[in-house]
N, C-alpha and C positions, 0 to 999 in steps of 0.2 A: 503495499499499499503506500502510497506517497506522504513524505511527511506533513503535516498542518507545518504554514508558514506562520508568521506573527502578520495579526491583520495590519498592522503599519506597511508590511511588508508586500502585502497583497491589493491593498487598493491605493491608487494615486491621488484619491480626493476627500476629504472628510465628508462629502454627502453620499456617502457609500455604506453598502447593508454591514457594518461592524456588528450589529446585536445577532442578526442572523449567522451570521459565521461564528462569531464566539459560540454559541450557544449550542452551533454543530460542531465546532472544534472540541467543546468541553464532553458533549456525548461520545464523539468520537474516541477520546480518550478514556472512558471508560466503558469501550466496546458496545456504547448503544448504538449500532448502524443505521436502525431505521430513524430515529432521532436526528440521529448525522445526516442521512443521507435527505430526510425533511426540510431540514434548515440551509442544508448548503443549495437546493435546488432553488429557495426562497430566497437567497443571496444573489443565487445565479441571474432569476429572473429582474433583479434590480442592476445588475452589471453584466450583461450577457455576453460581451463582445472579452471579458478577461479570462486571458489564457488560462494564468494558472487557476482561478477558479474553475474553469472548466475543467482542467487536468484533475484537481481533487473530486472534484463531484462525481466524474467517472470513474475512479477507481473506488468511491465508494459506493456507488451503485452496484457496481459487477460484486463486491463483495456480498453486499446485500440482497443481490439476486433478481434485482429490478433491469434486466437486462433491457426491455423495451425503451427504458426511460435512456440506458447506457447507449442504443442504436442512437439516437437523437442527436445526445452530445457530441459521439462520435462522427455523427454526418457533420454537424458544425466545426469540431477539430479539423477535420479533413482540410476546410477552406483554411482555418486561421494555424492551424501546427500540424503542417504535413508529415513531421518527424515522429510524433506521439505513437508510438507502438501500441499502448493498449487501444487504442482509437483504431488502428488500422485490425488491428486483431477481431474487434468486434465487428467492425463492418466486411471481413472476411466472414466470420461466421454468419453475418446477415444472409451476404450474398450464397454461402454455400448451402444453408437452410432452404433458401428460396430455389436452390437448384442451376445457381448462374456458376461454373465451375471455368469460365473464362480463364481468370486468373492463375488459380491454380494450376490448370492445365497446358496453360502456352508458358507461365515464366518458373513454375515449380514450387514458386516460393509464395504462395498470395500472403501469408501472414509473418511475413521476416523469415530470417535464416540464424537467428541467435538462441543459445541455450535450450530451452524443451521446446522450442518452434522447429529447431532443426531435427530434433527427435521425431517430431509426431508428422512433419511435412510429407515425407513419404507416405505414410500410412494415410492421410487426407487424399492422397493421389492416386496411391493403390485401391481404397476403396470405389472411388469414380470409376475407374477404369475398369474393376469389378461390376460396378452395376454395368458398364455399357457392354460386360461381355468380353472384353481387350485382355483376355489371360495373358496373353504370350507377354504383355507389357507389365501385367500386373507380377508375372514370375520375374522380370527383370527386376522389379525394384524389388521384391523380397530378395533375391541373389545378390546383390550389391550388400547386403550386410556382414558385416564380416564378424565373424566367432569371435570369441576370447575377448571379451568386454564385460563391464559391468551393466552392460544394456543386453544382453544376450536376454534373460528373461521376458522382459518386454516386447523384442523383437519376435521372440519365438511365439509369443502371446497371440499378438496381433496377425501376424505370420497363419496362425492356427485357425482364428476365427475368420478370416477373410475368405480363406483355402474352403471352410466348412460353411460357408455363405456362398461360395462358386459350386458347392455339391461334391466336390473334391475331398471326400474322406480320409482317404488313406494319408494322402497330406496332410490335411486337419488333425489327425492321428497325431504322425511324425511331429508338427511342428508344438502339439500340445503335451507329448511326452518328453519331448525338449524341454519345454519349459520348465515342467515339472521337476525335472533334473536340476537345473539350472535354480530353483527356487528357493533360493537362499531367505526369501522375506515370509515364505509358508503362505502366500497370498492363495486363498481358497477358493477364491474364483475359476482358475486354472481345473482345477481338481472337478469342477461340479461340470464346467465344460466337456473335460475329456469323458467325465463319468456317463454324461447324457449321450454324448456323442459314443462310444463305444454299444451305449445299449441301444440307442436306435439301429445299432447295425448288428443286433442281434447275438452282442457279446457281454452277456449280461454279468458271469462271472468275474470277466476283467473289471468290468464297470463298477462290482461291488468291492473288488477289490480297492479299487481306487478310492471309491467313495468311502470305504471303512477305514482306510487308513489315515485319510486327512481329515475325516471327520473325528477321529480321536486326539488330533491334535486342538479341536475347539468341538466338543461335546456339543454346546449350545449353537450351533450353528444351523439354522432352521432349513436353509438351502440344500445343504447336504443330506440331512436328516431326511427332508419329503423327498429327496431324490432318490434314497434309499429305500422308502417306502412305497414309493410309484413303484421300482422294479421289482420290488416284492409282491407287488399287488398285481403284476403283470401288464402294467399300464404305459403308454408312450411318453415319449417328451415331444415337445414342437423344437423347432429347430433353436439354436441360443442365440443368432440374432437372425429378423425376419424382416427387416426395410434398412435401407441405406441410411437416415438419419439414426438410427440404433444403433449402426456400428460406430457413426461418429460418436456418439454418446459414450458407448464401452471404450472406445478410445481413450478419450479424455478420462474418464471415472477412472481408468487404470495407471494414467499418469498421476493422478489426486493422490491414489493409493500409494503410489511408490514414494511420492513425496512428503507424504504422512510418515512414512519408515524412517525419513532424512530429519524428521522433526521440523517441516518448511510449512505450518500449516496454514498460513494467510497465503500462499502461493497454490496450496491444495485447497483453499477454498475457492479461488475463482476459477481453477478449473473446476470441480464441482458445480459449481454456477453454468458453465459453459456446457457440460455435459446434458443439463436439465434444458439447456436451451435448446437443444436437439431432441432430448427426451423428455417431455414435461414430467410424465407419472415414470418415476425412476427410483423404486423406495430405498435403493441401496445406498444411493447419492443422498436422499433424504436422512436417512442415519446416519450416514458418517458426517453429514453439514452439521446436524443437531450436536453428535459429539465435541466437536469442533467450537461449535459456537456456544454448549456447555461449559468447556474448558475454560473460554475467554470470559465466562459467565454474562454473556448475553443470554438469556434465559428465554425472554419471549421469542426471541430468533431461533431458538433451538426448540421452544414449543410449537412455532409456526408449521418449521420443516417435518416435524414428528406425524403432525395433523394431515398432511399430504398424504401420508403412508394409509392408503385406504385397504379394507377388510379383507381383500382376496389375497394380498400380501403375505408371503412367509415367513414375513417378520412383523407381522400388525400386532400380535403380541406384544413383542419385545419393544415395539415402538411404545406401545400404552402403558405399558411399566415403565418404560424411562419418562416417558412424558408424565407421570405420576410422581416419580423422583425428584424430578425438576422443582413439582408443585411443591414437594416436601422444603426444597431446598430452599426457595422463595418465602418460605413461611407462609402456607397456604393450607392449613390442614384440612380445611373442610374441601377444597379441592381434591386433596390426595382421595379422602374416603371417596367422594363421590365416583372418581375415576376409578377407583378400585371396584367398588360395588357394583358399576356399568360391565367391569371385566367378568369378575365372578358370575353375573347374570349371562355374561354372553358364553361361557366358558365355566360351565358347572365343575367343581369339585378339582380343577387343575390346581396341580400342586404349585406351579409357579406363581399364579395368582394368590391362592392360599398363601402361600409363604410369605407374598408381600406385603399381605392385610396384615398377619401377625407382626411382621418385622416393623409395621407402621404402630400398631397397638404397643409392641414392646419398647419402641425409641420414643414414643410420646408417655411411657408410662400408667400405659391402661392394661395392667397385667390381667385381672380376669379377663378382658378380652382377647386377649394374645393367647391364655391358657385354651380359650375356648376353641381357638382355629388353630392350633397345635394339635389339639387333638384330633381336630377332624382331619388331618394330614396323616398322624399316626394311625389313625382309622384306617384311611385309605390305603394304607402300606400293603401291597398284595406280598410280597418278597424284598425283605431288608437286604442293602449292600451297604458296603462299607461307606458309602458317600452320606447314607443316612445318619451319620453321627452329628451331622450340625445341627437336624431337626431334635433329636434330646438334648443336644447340647442348649440350646437357645431357649425351647420349653424348660429344662431344667433352671435357667439364670431367672425366668420369671415364676415358676414354682418358689424360690429363694427367695425371692422379692415379697411374695405373698405370706413369705413364712411359713412354706408347706416345705419344711427340709426334708423330712422321710422320703417325699414324692422328687424332690429334687435330686437328692444323692442318686435315687434309685435311677433317674434319666440321665446323671453323667456317667454312673456305673456302666449303664447300656451304649452309652456314646463309644467309652471305651472299648468296651465288647467288639463294638464296631469297628473301631480303628485306635488300637492298643496305644499308639504312638503319637496322638494328636496332643500337642503340647497348650493347647487352651485349654481343652477339658483337663488333663493331668495338672495344670496350674490352677485351674479355679475348684477343682474337688480337695487339691491337696491343701490349699490355702485357708478354703473353709473348713478344714478339720483343723489346721494350725488355731485359726480365732477360736473354734470350739475346745480347744485344749486336749487332743485327743490325737491317736493313731498318728504321734509325730514321726518314728522310725519310717512307715509306710510313704506317709508324706515326704519326709526328705528323699528316698526316694525316688519317688514318682517327679520334684522337682528337680532335683540334679538331671534327670531324665529330659525333663522339660526344656534346663537351661544349654544342655547338649542339643537339643533338636533345634532350639531358638537361643545361642548365645548373647543375640543384641536387642535382646526383648529387656527394655527396663522394667517392665512390670513383673515380668517373671524372676528376673534376677533379684526383685525386691521379694518376691513370695520366699524364695530360698534363703537368701538375708535373715528375713523376719522370721520362717521357720526355726532356723539354728540360734535365732537370739531367744526366742522361746522355750529354745530346749535347753539353753545358759550356757550356750556358749558365743559369747560377745567377742571373743578375738578373731573366731571364725567370721563371724556375722557383718563385720565393720568394713573388710575390703570390699564383700557383696553387695554390701549396700551402698556402699561408694561409688560402685560401678555403675547400681542401679540409679544412682541420681543421676551420674553423667549421661545416661543413655535417655533416661525420662525426664528432665527437667522441669516439667509444670506440674508436676502432682504433687500438691501438699503433705498426702499420706506418706509418701516414701522418705521427703525431708524429716518427717516426724519419726519414721522407724530410727533414722540413722541417727539422730539426736540421742533417740533412747538408747541405743547401742553406743555413743559417745559416751555416755554418762556412767554405762555401767562398766566400763572400760577405764573410768578416770578421765575423760577429757571434757570436762565439765564446759568450758569456755564456746569450745567447738558445737558441743549439744545444745548449750542455749542459740548458738548464731543460725544452726540449723532448724532448730524450734521459731526461732523469729521468722525463718526463711519461708517455715510452712504458715505460717499464720499470714504471711503476706499474701502466697498463692491462696490461702481457702478463702471459699465462699462460708458466708455464716452460718452456722448451726451449731449444735450443742457442743460438738467437740471442741470449738474453740475457745470455749472455757477450761476446758482439759490442759490445751496448751498454753494459754497464760497462765496456768497453774505451776505447770512444770517448768517454765522460763523463771519463778519465783521461788520455786522452793524447790526444783529437780523433780527425777525421774523417781518415786515411790514404789 
């Protein structure tokens, strides 16, 4: 994105739209791209020929996905700033989308030749030639790509898509397979494409092998899960790409995905917007765009993107759950619950939905309601597996909060039965025993194991140190609690524990320092008085 200038650098006269520009600039600094775009457009209406303002506005409009407005400004910049790359790119996309391929086919570089554009230019041309059936020229372009560089995956994948579009399944399979072998970023889209292609050729066994292998990398990938389900049901797949504009969109989406791997999310945002310019209904693009906007704390933009995903998409449920989580981030609990209840009505007894509802109740300290929902999920389990530990762990926590310790303890033990080396469960159960003054030896063994599994977890280190302290071994507890304080610097209880340990080993001044620090971190409740008492009277 173009960096905003100071207002006095942008406008030559005092009778200019300073107010609109400054509001827009402030919004932009806070990643509120919609507000920024609105105000830059207002400023531009008052100073229409300002080149810098046109450039700034164009950049923001692209980021916010307002490409129709971006095209209008690009047309203006064509006349007043012929060197602006972004405006040239937008006009190229506009012409290409409308079927005007003259610049692309005559010059071969309709949108420029620098950086990313140099990468995608040949494929734009290859797609147009493929659409025209000029296969020899398509192959000439593809054969010009040189192996042995970082772009192998991209080149192979796009070549495979084009060959599949042409109906040359043998070459499509070859290039998809080469892309998978060079797939260092574990891009699951190519696995989906190859699996579906194999199935369409009657090679279901090979298709299942590919899809199963890559679904293990990301078990939550709905596209791979549904592809596996489709094959098992004996159903057939539609072609991966069915129109030329869809091919352009897939090309741009792949570019954005690669940019995200390199943490270039602002450039990736633009390429995602270009992708939906060619294919307005592209759920994967909307989902990735929403994740970027959410990471920027542009929450309304993220919600807007998620709401574009309709209910026939494999990722519809995922998008609605993410939307609910964003409502939670922006402190709209009523909207969260409303969204989740609608999902529950659409997906009765769906574990993902029920888990999300239970998590909402748990994090909002509505423990009785959380227990009811967790009970529903437990009842729905047909065959338990290792991953179900988390369900018993969280139900155990809310049962503990409701002072129902015997039931909570049973759930923690069940979680460990399913996953014996789960450090969070080992820590919670062992620490609880220590606080209750029982099972010290067993708790120590469990905590030593938890620390071994998660050596950089300050809370687990604190639990071990506190257990040693409670067992009367202050000298051994001190260095462990000191490390816990270093690992977790903002939890008053850990400083409080270290203060107690310092006191019993004769380091009273350091103990009082830790207690004072704990008090400065602590939110008001009954234990604040206890810490103040220790500062005055010492540990008793």
